[in-house]
VOPAGU-2260 file (C-alpha; in pm, 1 decimal, decimal comma):
REM VOPAGU-2260
SITE   aa  ch    i         X         Y         Z
SITE  MET   A    0     -23,9       4,6      -6,0
SITE  SER   A    1     114,7     336,3     -87,1
SITE  SER   A    2     189,6     605,9     183,9
SITE  PRO   A    3     352,6     974,9     185,2
SITE  ASP   A    4     637,8     830,3     239,3
SITE  HIS   A    5     680,0     567,9      18,5
SITE  PRO   A    6     466,4     649,6    -300,3
SITE  HIS   A    7     393,1     371,6    -555,5
SITE  TYR   A    8     547,7     551,5    -828,1
SITE  ILE   A    9     859,5     744,0    -882,4
SITE  PRO   A   10     730,0    1144,0    -940,1
SITE  LEU   A   11     893,8    1305,0   -1233,5
SITE  PRO   A   12     900,9    1678,8   -1320,8
SITE  PRO   A   13     635,0    1750,9   -1597,6
SITE  GLY   A   14     759,6    1843,7   -1935,3
SITE  PRO   A   15     600,7    2007,4   -2233,6
SITE  LEU   A   16     435,9    1769,5   -2474,3
SITE  ARG   A   17     430,4    1781,9   -2850,9
SITE  SER   A   18      85,7    1655,6   -2873,9
SITE  ALA   A   19    -223,0    1601,2   -2697,1
SITE  MET   A   20    -265,1    1271,1   -2889,0
SITE  LYS   A   21      40,6    1070,8   -2730,4
SITE  HIS   A   22     321,0    1127,1   -2544,7
SITE  SER   A   23     656,3    1161,1   -2772,2
SITE  SER   A   24     856,0     849,9   -2846,0
SITE  ARG   A   25    1163,0    1074,3   -2710,9
SITE  PRO   A   26    1123,8    1180,0   -2350,7
SITE  ASN   A   27    1161,9    1550,4   -2312,9
SITE  THR   A   28    1228,5    1508,4   -1929,4
SITE  PRO   A   29    1534,5    1310,4   -1763,1
SITE  LEU   A   30    1455,5     937,5   -1730,5
SITE  VAL   A   31    1645,2     899,6   -1371,1
SITE  SER   A   32    1477,1    1053,8   -1023,6
SITE  SER   A   33    1588,8    1410,4    -917,6
SITE  PRO   A   34    1866,5    1394,4    -649,2
SITE  SER   A   35    1592,1    1561,9    -412,8
SITE  LEU   A   36    1336,0    1295,4    -466,2
SITE  PRO   A   37    1326,1    1003,1    -210,5
SITE  ALA   A   38    1472,1     689,2    -382,1
SITE  VAL   A   39    1196,7     414,9    -393,2
SITE  ASN   A   40    1169,3      68,4    -541,0
SITE  LEU   A   41     892,0     -21,8    -787,9
SITE  PRO   A   42     691,5    -304,8    -626,1
SITE  SER   A   43     696,0    -452,0    -956,0
SITE  SER   A   44     778,2    -398,4   -1289,1
SITE  PRO   A   45     674,9    -592,3   -1633,8
SITE  ILE   A   46    1009,5    -506,8   -1777,3
SITE  LEU   A   47    1228,5    -676,3   -1530,7
SITE  THR   A   48    1153,6    -917,8   -1236,5
SITE  PRO   A   49    1336,6   -1056,4    -993,6
SITE  ALA   A   50    1281,3   -1407,8   -1151,5
SITE  SER   A   51    1407,9   -1297,9   -1489,0
SITE  PRO   A   52    1778,4   -1304,0   -1585,4
SITE  PRO   A   53    1973,8    -965,3   -1629,9
SITE  SER   A   54    2000,4    -861,1   -1998,5
SITE  THR   A   55    2336,3    -960,5   -2161,7
SITE  SER   A   56    2325,9    -631,1   -2348,1
SITE  PRO   A   57    2372,6    -293,9   -2114,6
SITE  SER   A   58    2210,5     -85,9   -2362,4
SITE  VAL   A   59    1912,9    -239,3   -2408,6
SITE  PHE   A   60    1881,2    -304,3   -2015,9
SITE  ALA   A   61    1887,8      63,0   -1974,7
SITE  SER   A   62    1647,1     144,7   -2229,2
SITE  HIS   A   63    1387,9    -118,1   -2076,1
SITE  ASN   A   64    1456,9      14,9   -1706,0
SITE  ALA   A   65    1422,0     376,5   -1843,5
SITE  SER   A   66    1116,8     283,8   -2027,6
SITE  SER   A   67     952,3     140,2   -1676,7
SITE  GLU   A   68    1051,8     458,8   -1478,8
SITE  TYR   A   69     928,3     692,6   -1755,0
SITE  ALA   A   70     582,9     476,4   -1752,0
SITE  ALA   A   71     565,1     493,7   -1396,3
SITE  GLY   A   72     647,2     863,5   -1343,4
SITE  LEU   A   73     330,3     937,1   -1658,5
SITE  SER   A   74      70,9     763,8   -1409,4
SITE  ALA   A   75      90,9    1090,6   -1223,9
SITE  SER   A   76      -0,4    1299,6   -1539,5
SITE  PRO   A   77    -330,5    1383,9   -1631,1
SITE  HIS   A   78    -276,4    1139,2   -1936,9
SITE  PRO   A   79    -303,7     802,3   -1761,6
SITE  VAL   A   80    -398,8     584,2   -2062,9
SITE  TYR   A   81     -58,8     603,5   -2211,7
SITE  ALA   A   82      83,9     536,4   -1901,5
SITE  GLN   A   83    -137,3     227,3   -1865,2
SITE  SER   A   84     -61,5      91,6   -2206,5
SITE  ALA   A   85     289,0     144,6   -2163,9
SITE  MET   A   86     354,4     -54,4   -1861,0
SITE  SER   A   87      49,4    -337,8   -1940,8
SITE  SER   A   88     248,6    -474,0   -2242,7
SITE  PRO   A   89     545,5    -681,3   -2194,3
SITE  ALA   A   90     892,5    -518,6   -2287,7
SITE  SER   A   91     932,9    -546,7   -2684,0
SITE  PRO   A   92    1257,4    -693,0   -2806,2
SITE  PHE   A   93    1425,0    -398,5   -2970,6
SITE  ILE   A   94    1610,3    -473,7   -3300,2
SITE  ALA   A   95    1924,0    -212,0   -3284,3
SITE  ALA   A   96    2199,1    -278,7   -3521,4
SITE  GLN   A   97    2546,2    -231,7   -3429,5
SITE  GLY   A   98    2599,4     133,2   -3374,8
SITE  TYR   A   99    2249,7     202,9   -3293,6
SITE  THR   A  100    2123,2     266,2   -2950,1
SITE  PRO   A  101    1730,7     164,5   -2880,4
SITE  HIS   A  102    1515,0     420,7   -2708,6
SITE  VAL   A  103    1168,3     446,3   -2550,2
SITE  SER   A  104     908,1     264,4   -2715,7
SITE  PHE   A  105     529,1     239,6   -2725,4
SITE  ASP   A  106     278,8     -68,4   -2768,4
SITE  THR   A  107     -92,7       9,9   -2770,0
SITE  LEU   A  108    -183,2    -267,5   -3003,5
SITE  GLU   A  109    -389,1    -446,3   -2752,6
SITE  ASN   A  110    -479,7    -183,3   -2509,0
SITE  PRO   A  111    -891,1    -106,8   -2595,6
SITE  GLN   A  112    -877,4     215,3   -2353,7
SITE  ALA   A  113    -574,5     364,7   -2600,4
SITE  SER   A  114    -716,3     651,2   -2862,5
SITE  MET   A  115    -496,9     467,6   -3127,3
SITE  PHE   A  116    -365,9     128,7   -3178,4
SITE  SER   A  117       7,7     159,1   -3262,9
SITE  TYR   A  118     344,9      15,5   -3208,7
SITE  THR   A  119     626,8     259,5   -3189,5
SITE  LEU   A  120    1020,3     189,7   -3215,1
SITE  HIS   A  121    1284,2     404,1   -3190,1
SITE  VAL   A  122    1650,5     364,4   -3209,9
SITE  GLN   A  123    1948,2     645,7   -3251,6
SITE  SER   A  124    2294,6     619,1   -3365,9
SITE  ASP   A  125    2559,7     598,3   -3130,3
SITE  GLY   A  126    2665,3     978,3   -3072,8
SITE  TYR   A  127    2333,9    1106,2   -3210,0
SITE  THR   A  128    2261,7    1465,8   -3066,4
SITE  ARG   A  129    1958,0    1691,2   -3171,7
SITE  ASN   A  130    2078,4    2066,4   -3290,2
SITE  ARG   A  131    1906,6    2363,9   -3428,5
SITE  ASN   A  132    1981,7    2215,6   -3783,8
SITE  THR   A  133    1797,0    1886,6   -3728,0
SITE  ARG   A  134    1533,5    1819,6   -3983,9
SITE  VAL   A  135    1248,2    1584,7   -3919,6
SITE  PHE   A  136    1118,7    1374,4   -4228,0
SITE  LEU   A  137     781,2    1188,2   -4214,8
SITE  CYS   A  138     799,3     895,1   -4474,4
SITE  ALA   A  139     465,5     720,0   -4530,3
SITE  SER   A  140     609,6     390,2   -4673,2
SITE  SER   A  141     358,8     131,9   -4803,2
SITE  PRO   A  142     478,6    -235,7   -4850,2
SITE  ASP   A  143     483,6    -221,5   -5233,1
SITE  GLU   A  144     710,2    -125,7   -5465,6
SITE  SER   A  145     657,7     228,3   -5465,7
SITE  GLY   A  146     664,3     272,5   -5109,3
SITE  GLN   A  147     940,7      79,4   -5066,4
SITE  GLN   A  148    1140,7     321,3   -5331,2
SITE  ALA   A  149     998,1     614,2   -5161,2
SITE  LEU   A  150    1169,7     500,8   -4822,8
SITE  ASP   A  151    1495,9     404,0   -5016,7
SITE  TRP   A  152    1506,4     754,0   -5165,9
SITE  ALA   A  153    1460,2     904,9   -4854,6
SITE  LEU   A  154    1748,0     726,8   -4678,2
SITE  GLU   A  155    1978,3     776,7   -4982,4
SITE  SER   A  156    1914,0    1113,3   -5099,2
SITE  LEU   A  157    1721,7    1324,6   -4860,7
SITE  VAL   A  158    1820,6    1248,8   -4464,1
SITE  GLN   A  159    2144,7    1393,5   -4340,8
SITE  ASP   A  160    2364,1    1383,7   -4053,3
SITE  GLY   A  161    2170,2    1481,7   -3732,5
SITE  ASP   A  162    1816,5    1458,6   -3874,3
SITE  GLU   A  163    1525,4    1260,8   -3787,8
SITE  LEU   A  164    1315,4    1003,7   -3992,7
SITE  ILE   A  165     977,2     884,6   -3874,7
SITE  VAL   A  166     869,7     598,1   -4110,1
SITE  PHE   A  167     491,4     511,8   -4080,4
SITE  ARG   A  168     343,2     202,0   -4203,8
SITE  GLY   A  169     -41,5     182,3   -4181,5
SITE  VAL   A  170    -310,6     -72,8   -4173,6
SITE  GLU   A  171    -679,3     -24,2   -4234,3
SITE  GLU   A  172    -781,2    -358,2   -4056,6
SITE  MET   A  173    -595,5    -565,6   -3796,3
SITE  GLU   A  174    -651,2    -897,5   -3996,1
SITE  LYS   A  175    -379,6   -1065,1   -3825,8
SITE  GLU   A  176    -252,8   -1100,2   -3497,5
SITE  SER   A  177     -99,9    -846,7   -3291,1
SITE  ASP   A  178     227,9   -1016,0   -3275,0
SITE  ALA   A  179     269,7   -1039,9   -3645,2
SITE  TYR   A  180     235,8    -667,7   -3700,4
SITE  ARG   A  181     504,0    -644,3   -3388,8
SITE  GLU   A  182     755,7    -866,8   -3587,1
SITE  ASP   A  183     670,0    -685,8   -3908,4
SITE  ALA   A  184     763,8    -359,1   -3752,2
SITE  ARG   A  185    1092,6    -500,0   -3623,7
SITE  ASP   A  186    1162,7    -624,6   -3964,8
SITE  ILE   A  187    1109,5    -240,4   -4115,1
SITE  MET   A  188    1336,0    -106,8   -3831,0
SITE  ARG   A  189    1610,4    -354,9   -3909,1
SITE  ILE   A  190    1602,0    -283,9   -4263,8
SITE  ILE   A  191    1627,2      87,0   -4219,8
SITE  GLN   A  192    1901,5      83,2   -4003,9
SITE  GLU   A  193    2096,3    -172,4   -4268,9
SITE  LYS   A  194    1992,9      59,0   -4539,6
SITE  SER   A  195    2115,8     371,9   -4366,3
SITE  VAL   A  196    2486,5     204,1   -4293,2
SITE  GLU   A  197    2534,5      82,8   -4665,0
SITE  TYR   A  198    2432,6     451,7   -4783,8
SITE  ASP   A  199    2626,0     626,0   -4537,1
SITE  PRO   A  200    2794,8     471,5   -4241,7
SITE  GLU   A  201    2925,3     781,3   -4088,0
SITE  ARG   A  202    2576,0     953,5   -4083,8
SITE  LYS   A  203    2410,1     985,6   -3727,2
SITE  LEU   A  204    2024,5     988,1   -3732,5
SITE  SER   A  205    1721,5     913,8   -3526,7
SITE  ILE   A  206    1483,6     662,6   -3657,6
SITE  ILE   A  207    1136,2     599,6   -3531,8
SITE  VAL   A  208     896,6     336,1   -3678,0
SITE  GLU   A  209     534,5     388,1   -3611,5
SITE  TYR   A  210     319,1      86,7   -3733,6
SITE  ILE   A  211     -43,7     209,3   -3684,4
SITE  ALA   A  212    -391,8      38,1   -3727,0
SITE  GLY   A  213    -680,7     258,0   -3836,5
SITE  LYS   A  214    -745,1     491,3   -4119,8
SITE  VAL   A  215    -448,9     599,8   -4320,3
SITE  THR   A  216    -593,5     968,8   -4332,9
SITE  GLN   A  217    -648,0    1037,5   -3993,5
SITE  THR   A  218    -326,7     843,7   -3880,4
SITE  ILE   A  219    -112,4    1100,9   -4122,1
SITE  ASP   A  220    -287,9    1379,9   -4008,4
SITE  ARG   A  221    -227,3    1274,7   -3632,9
SITE  LEU   A  222     140,3    1196,7   -3704,7
SITE  ILE   A  223     198,2    1547,4   -3897,6
SITE  SER   A  224      48,8    1715,2   -3526,6
SITE  LEU   A  225     270,6    1524,2   -3344,3
SITE  TYR   A  226     598,7    1533,5   -3502,9
SITE  ARG   A  227     552,7    1836,6   -3715,0
SITE  PRO   A  228     791,4    1721,1   -3962,2
SITE  ASP   A  229     974,0    1963,1   -4243,2
SITE  SER   A  230     871,2    1753,1   -4510,2
SITE  VAL   A  231     615,5    1435,9   -4580,4
SITE  VAL   A  232     764,8    1179,1   -4840,2
SITE  VAL   A  233     496,8     937,3   -5003,9
SITE  GLY   A  234     504,7     703,3   -5309,0
SITE  THR   A  235     275,7     719,1   -5576,9
SITE  ARG   A  236      75,6     429,4   -5495,1
SITE  GLY   A  237       6,9     225,5   -5191,2
SITE  GLN   A  238    -236,6      81,7   -4981,5
SITE  ARG   A  239    -582,5     200,8   -5132,2
SITE  SER   A  240    -303,9     430,3   -5276,6
SITE  VAL   A  241    -131,5     701,1   -5065,4
SITE  MET   A  242    -224,1     965,9   -5282,4
SITE  GLN   A  243    -593,6     881,4   -5237,5
SITE  ALA   A  244    -574,7     864,5   -4848,6
SITE  TRP   A  245    -424,9    1200,9   -4885,7
SITE  GLY   A  246    -702,5    1325,6   -5095,0
SITE  ALA   A  247    -947,4    1190,4   -4890,1
SITE  ALA   A  248    -744,1    1368,2   -4553,3
SITE  PHE   A  249    -774,3    1686,3   -4675,9
SITE  GLY   A  250   -1159,5    1671,6   -4792,7
SITE  ALA   A  251   -1130,9    1559,6   -5153,5
SITE  PRO   A  252   -1221,7    1191,5   -5177,1
SITE  GLY   A  253   -1369,6    1228,0   -5520,9
SITE  MET   A  254   -1090,5    1447,5   -5683,1
SITE  GLY   A  255    -935,1    1310,8   -6037,6
SITE  SER   A  256    -590,0    1450,9   -5969,6
SITE  VAL   A  257    -583,7    1373,3   -5583,9
SITE  SER   A  258    -187,0    1409,8   -5608,0
SITE  LYS   A  259    -222,6    1773,2   -5738,2
SITE  TYR   A  260    -456,8    1852,0   -5471,6
SITE  CYS   A  261    -246,2    1728,5   -5196,7
SITE  LEU   A  262      76,5    1887,8   -5318,6
SITE  SER   A  263    -118,2    2229,0   -5330,3
SITE  HIS   A  264    -330,7    2201,2   -5020,3
SITE  SER   A  265    -104,6    2013,5   -4761,4
SITE  PRO   A  266      16,6    2192,9   -4450,1
SITE  VAL   A  267     356,2    2075,2   -4506,4
SITE  PRO   A  268     585,5    2043,4   -4802,1
SITE  ILE   A  269     516,5    1680,4   -4980,4
SITE  ILE   A  270     779,8    1516,3   -5192,7
SITE  VAL   A  271     630,9    1235,8   -5414,7
SITE  VAL   A  272     887,4     991,9   -5526,2
SITE  ARG   A  273     805,6     797,9   -5855,8
SITE  PRO   A  274     984,3     475,2   -5916,5
SITE  GLU   A  275    1251,8     529,7   -6174,1
SITE  SER   A  276    1132,2     268,7   -6389,6
SITE  LYS   A  277     818,4     424,9   -6445,8
SITE  VAL   A  278     978,9     752,9   -6508,6
SITE  ARG   A  279    1174,9     611,3   -6778,9
SITE  LYS   A  280     878,9     427,7   -6946,8
SITE  MET   A  281     689,1     769,8   -6966,1
SITE  ILE   A  282     984,4     922,5   -7124,8
SITE  ALA   A  283    1034,6     650,9   -7373,5
SITE  LYS   A  284     662,2     687,3   -7464,8
SITE  ARG   A  285     690,6    1062,1   -7523,4
SITE  ARG   A  286     981,2    1012,1   -7738,9
SITE  ALA   A  287     762,1     770,1   -7931,5
SITE  ASP   A  288     495,3     990,5   -7980,9
SITE  PRO   A  289     533,7    1149,9   -8329,3
SITE  LYS   A  290     314,9    1480,0   -8204,0
SITE  ARG   A  291     542,9    1523,0   -7871,5
SITE  GLY   A  292     850,3    1318,9   -7941,8
SITE  LYS   A  293    1017,9    1640,4   -8112,6
SITE  HIS   A  294     900,8    1857,3   -7861,2
SITE  PHE   A  295    1054,8    1668,3   -7608,2
SITE  ASP   A  296    1390,3    1662,6   -7780,7
SITE  GLU   A  297    1388,2    2075,0   -7783,8
SITE  LEU   A  298    1322,9    2064,9   -7375,1
SITE  THR   A  299    1630,1    1861,6   -7325,4
SITE  LYS   A  300    1851,7    1965,6   -7616,1
SITE  GLY   A  301    2156,4    2137,0   -7443,5
SITE  ARG   A  302    2131,1    1923,0   -7124,1
SITE  PRO   A  303    2398,6    1653,6   -7118,9
SITE  HIS   A  304    2297,6    1502,4   -6822,5
SITE  SER   A  305    1924,7    1491,5   -6894,0
SITE  SER   A  306    1886,2    1106,4   -6933,3
SITE  SER   A  307    2041,4    1019,6   -6609,4
SITE  LEU   A  308    1751,1    1031,7   -6381,5
SITE  SER   A  309    1977,8    1008,7   -6034,0
SITE  VAL   A  310    1677,1    1155,7   -5846,3
SITE  PRO   A  311    1351,9     938,7   -5937,9
SITE  MET   A  312    1109,2    1224,6   -5779,7
SITE  MET   A  313     872,2    1500,4   -5827,9
SITE  ALA   A  314     889,9    1751,6   -5557,8
SITE  THR   A  315     696,6    2073,1   -5440,4
SITE  MET   A  316     691,1    2331,1   -5189,2
SITE  THR   A  317     333,3    2396,2   -5058,1
SITE  ARG   A  318     436,1    2671,6   -4846,8
């Protein structure tokens, strides 16, 4: 039983929240108790129990222990739903590649009281620090070819040292067991880390994977409000077409040119990545058209590198 001398939680100083939707995957307050506060032991913890052996990885153990203390401190906040969801689920096996450190994650896939069913993973490169030049990018990566190429392009050509990349994978309805979605999210995180090291092993990044069940339109809107990204990267197609989802999110589900509407009305800049194979196919079709072939040649005249499509994308700044 709790008493004034022995509270059942470790109180933490309140910190500013980035959104009322849920707490950030990156805590804004220290994960250790203040020296002025009494040191108390938690009665029980879903992260580590006396019967469980200690973790073989110091970094993973520290992250899991910090997650427990952070979730316990949140129980005193006016948002108990997320504290309960963070503590009610067992510890998730982080997939952190060499050179990366796991951080606080959230799992509300099986919490009926949560406002959003999600599974969040967060890792950072060793030595990563946020600074005034840090940029935040949100990539809506669908499991098809278009979504994969959008993610590849973001990792290869967009994010730089010190940036943060949030990769969103959405499912309209949970047709599989929750463990299957968790495993899928861990696979996505592992692939992102491998490709990041392949493209630039010296680059320091913060990587967040948001695997969320629900309407894609509402989820994208919430993620923009939560993370406030500098740009959003999407593919040309996806589950029910990512561009169609964006059109519905901005109130135009029946528009013929959904992508054009999204690019002109989005609250943040949108980068639409087109697969290079489709770009080359379009160019070949234009060249074969007798009415447009000569005009196309005139436009590309004087550009020695016009045939080299190193950046298979179309981008626009909406603001």
